[in-house]
C-alpha positions in Angstrom: 44.0 217.2 64.9 46.2 217.1 67.7 50.1 217.9 67.1 52.2 214.9 68.4 55.9 215.8 68.4 58.1 213.6 70.0 61.6 212.6 70.7 63.1 209.7 68.9 65.2 208.5 71.4 64.6 204.8 72.8 65.1 206.0 76.3 61.4 206.5 77.3 62.6 209.3 79.7 63.5 211.7 76.6 59.8 211.3 74.9 58.0 214.3 75.0 54.6 214.8 73.8 52.5 218.3 73.8 49.0 218.4 72.3 47.3 221.1 70.2 45.7 223.5 72.2 47.2 221.9 75.4 47.7 224.2 78.4 50.8 224.4 80.4 51.4 226.3 83.6 54.6 228.2 84.3 55.6 230.3 87.5 53.8 233.4 86.5 51.0 232.1 83.7 49.5 229.8 81.9 50.4 229.0 77.9 48.4 227.0 75.4 50.0 225.2 72.5 49.6 226.6 68.9 51.9 224.4 67.0 54.9 222.6 66.5 58.2 225.0 65.8 60.9 222.6 65.7 63.4 220.4 68.0 67.1 220.6 68.5 69.5 218.0 70.1 68.3 219.0 73.7 65.0 221.1 73.6 61.5 221.3 71.2 60.0 224.2 70.7 56.3 225.2 70.5 54.4 228.7 69.4 52.1 229.4 72.3 49.7 232.0 73.4 49.6 233.4 76.8 46.3 232.8 78.6 46.5 234.6 82.0 48.7 237.4 83.8 49.7 240.5 82.2 50.8 239.3 78.9 47.7 237.5 78.3 47.0 237.4 74.5 50.6 237.4 73.6 52.4 234.6 71.6 55.9 233.2 72.8 58.0 230.4 72.2 57.8 227.3 74.9 61.1 225.4 74.5 60.9 222.1 76.6 64.3 220.5 77.7 63.6 216.9 76.8 66.9 215.0 77.4 66.2 214.6 81.1 67.5 211.2 81.4 71.0 213.2 81.4 71.1 214.7 84.6 74.0 217.0 84.1 72.6 218.3 80.7 69.4 219.2 83.0 71.6 221.1 85.4 73.2 223.2 82.7 69.9 224.2 80.9 68.4 225.2 84.3 71.3 227.2 85.1 71.6 228.9 81.4 68.0 229.9 82.0 68.9 231.4 85.1 71.7 233.4 83.8 69.9 234.3 80.5 66.9 235.8 82.3 69.1 238.2 84.0 70.4 239.8 80.6 68.2 242.7 79.9 69.7 243.8 76.3 67.0 244.9 73.6 69.2 242.4 71.1 68.8 239.4 73.3 65.4 237.3 73.1 64.2 237.7 76.5 63.0 234.6 78.9 59.5 236.0 80.0 58.7 232.7 82.1 59.8 229.2 82.9 58.7 226.3 85.1 58.3 222.4 85.0 55.9 220.4 82.6 54.6 217.5 84.4 54.0 215.0 81.7 51.6 212.1 81.4 54.6 209.4 81.7 55.2 210.9 85.5 58.3 212.7 84.0 59.1 216.4 84.8 60.4 218.7 81.9 61.9 222.1 82.4 60.7 224.5 80.3 61.2 228.4 79.5 59.0 230.9 77.8 61.0 233.0 75.2 60.0 236.0 73.0 58.7 235.1 69.9 60.3 237.0 66.6 59.4 234.7 63.5 61.7 236.1 60.8 65.4 235.4 60.9 68.4 236.7 58.8 68.2 233.8 56.5 64.6 234.4 55.6 65.9 237.8 54.7 68.6 236.5 52.9 66.9 234.0 51.1 64.5 236.8 49.8 67.4 239.0 49.1 66.3 241.6 51.4 69.8 242.5 53.2 71.3 245.5 51.6 74.6 246.9 52.6 72.7 249.3 55.4 70.7 246.4 56.4 73.8 244.1 57.0 75.7 246.7 59.1 72.8 247.6 61.4 72.2 244.0 62.0 75.6 243.7 62.7 75.6 246.5 65.2 72.7 244.8 67.1 74.1 241.3 67.1 77.8 242.6 68.3 76.1 244.7 70.9 74.4 241.4 72.3 77.5 239.6 72.1 79.4 242.1 74.0 76.7 242.3 76.8 77.2 238.6 77.2 80.9 238.7 77.2 80.8 241.4 79.8 78.3 239.3 82.1 79.2 237.8 85.4 79.9 234.9 84.6 80.7 235.6 80.9 78.5 233.7 78.5 79.5 232.3 75.0 76.9 231.8 72.7 78.8 229.2 70.0 75.9 228.8 68.0 75.9 232.2 66.2 74.2 231.7 62.4 71.6 233.2 60.3 69.1 231.2 61.5 69.6 232.5 65.3 69.3 236.0 64.4 66.1 237.4 64.4 64.6 240.1 62.7 62.0 242.6 64.6 60.7 246.1 63.7 63.2 247.6 66.3 66.0 245.3 64.8 68.1 242.2 64.8 68.2 240.0 68.1 70.5 237.1 69.3 68.6 233.9 69.9 68.7 230.3 70.5 70.7 229.9 73.4 70.9 226.1 73.2 74.5 225.8 72.7 75.6 228.8 75.2 78.5 228.1 77.7 79.0 229.7 81.0 82.8 230.5 80.8 83.6 228.8 84.4 82.1 225.7 83.1 84.4 225.7 80.1 87.4 225.7 82.1 86.0 223.0 84.1 85.9 219.4 82.4 84.3 218.0 84.7 81.0 220.3 84.5 81.2 220.6 80.7 78.7 218.9 78.3 78.8 219.3 74.5 76.0 218.1 72.6 76.9 215.2 70.6 74.0 214.8 68.4 72.5 216.3 65.3 73.8 218.7 62.7 75.5 220.9 65.7 77.5 217.8 66.6 79.8 218.2 68.6 78.6 221.7 69.9 78.9 223.8 66.6 77.0 224.6 63.4 78.1 223.0 60.3 79.1 226.0 58.3 80.0 228.5 61.1 82.6 226.8 62.8 85.6 228.1 64.5 89.2 226.9 65.0 88.7 226.4 68.9 85.6 224.5 68.5 87.1 222.2 65.7 90.0 221.5 68.2 87.9 221.0 70.8 85.8 218.4 69.1 89.1 216.6 68.5 90.9 216.9 71.9 88.0 217.9 74.1 90.7 219.9 76.2 91.0 223.2 73.7 89.7 225.8 75.6 86.7 228.2 74.2 86.8 231.9 74.8 84.5 234.8 73.9 86.8 235.4 70.8 85.1 232.0 69.3 81.6 234.1 69.0 83.9 237.1 67.2 85.0 234.5 64.5 81.6 233.1 64.3 79.8 236.3 63.7 82.5 237.7 61.4 81.7 234.3 59.1 77.9 235.5 59.6 78.6 239.2 58.9 80.6 238.7 55.5 77.4 235.9 54.2 75.1 239.4 55.2 77.5 241.6 53.6 77.6 239.4 50.2 75.5 236.5 50.1 78.2 234.2 50.3 79.6 232.1 53.2 83.4 232.2 53.3 83.7 229.0 55.0 84.3 226.4 52.3 82.1 223.4 53.0 84.1 220.6 54.8 84.2 217.2 54.4 83.8 216.5 58.2 83.2 218.7 60.8 86.2 218.2 62.3 88.4 219.4 58.9 90.4 222.5 59.3 88.5 225.8 58.2 89.4 227.0 54.9 88.3 230.7 54.6 87.7 232.3 50.8 87.0 236.0 50.9 86.5 237.6 47.7 86.5 241.7 47.5 83.9 243.8 48.7 83.3 246.8 46.1 81.6 249.9 46.9 81.3 252.7 49.5 83.3 251.0 52.9 83.9 247.7 50.9 87.6 247.6 52.1 86.8 249.0 55.6 84.2 246.2 56.0 86.4 243.4 54.8 89.1 244.6 56.9 86.8 244.3 59.9 85.5 240.6 58.8 89.5 239.7 58.4 90.2 240.9 62.0 87.1 239.0 63.3 88.2 235.9 61.7 91.9 235.6 62.3 93.2 232.4 62.9 94.6 233.1 66.2 92.2 234.2 69.2 94.5 236.8 70.5 94.4 238.7 67.2 90.7 239.0 66.8 89.0 242.0 68.0 86.7 242.0 71.2 83.3 242.9 70.5 83.6 246.4 72.0 86.3 247.1 69.3 84.6 245.7 66.4 81.6 248.0 67.6 83.5 251.0 67.5 85.1 250.2 64.0 81.8 249.5 62.8 79.9 252.5 64.1 82.8 254.2 62.2 81.8 252.5 58.9 78.1 252.9 59.6 78.3 256.9 60.0 80.7 257.0 56.8 78.2 254.6 54.7 75.2 256.7 55.8 77.3 259.9 54.9 78.0 258.3 51.3 74.2 257.6 50.8 73.4 260.8 51.7 75.6 262.5 49.8 74.4 260.1 46.6 70.5 260.3 47.4 70.0 263.6 49.5 68.0 261.3 52.2 68.4 260.9 55.7 68.9 257.0 56.3 
């Protein structure tokens, strides 16, 4: 039976349909739909198999931008795809191809063909498969990706860093889902800036991984969001990877002030890890470490922790 995922908007321009095994032509190859993966505020994702070109036989995620009735968001999506295609970093999911899907309703839907990695950090945490060493190495990978984004020209800010958007492959962790990514020059221009106002991420942030700047921006729409917002967001994720506990107390509303509840991290390098997390989640952006400083600190912690494991077990890790 054909899968029929569709948008629920009343505006017919935002409807989208892709049947099971239906083929789509991108710029460089053909891809056919295997199954529906999910839907967000702006995009719908499918697992597809490449059926032509050098990557024939490989599986990818086809992400369709379905809010074509909003011309500003459509332009932002296309611009973000172009910038992300230029990022060549092993801890950032790659965009392999892109194109325009011509639907039966005579509408055109931009899409991107993205690297497919099925396991997320959330999956590992639920299965209790994240020990301290793995948490540290996931953090090293993600901070390296964040550092790459923040040093790109123009700078990119992710804004949606959470365990569900950290993919785990055999080679390490990868930062994924750039649906809320912002180009810094856009953030500085209210005329060009667009924040999604739908779903659980309203208004442009995940519910349990908020940052002070994103909360303020949701209230006044003028507070600037800098790369330090990503540092705060990942600091929240890192603490959860280390402890299994989200330090942000659940808010009644997404615009409520953030309240953090840190517990002691015991064991080897526990105090050092907590000190780093607190530096990443300082209320004032100017007090937070930039990504490269976090990497320097975490590399030292990583070496010390590996040394302690060797002393205890006699094994190289």
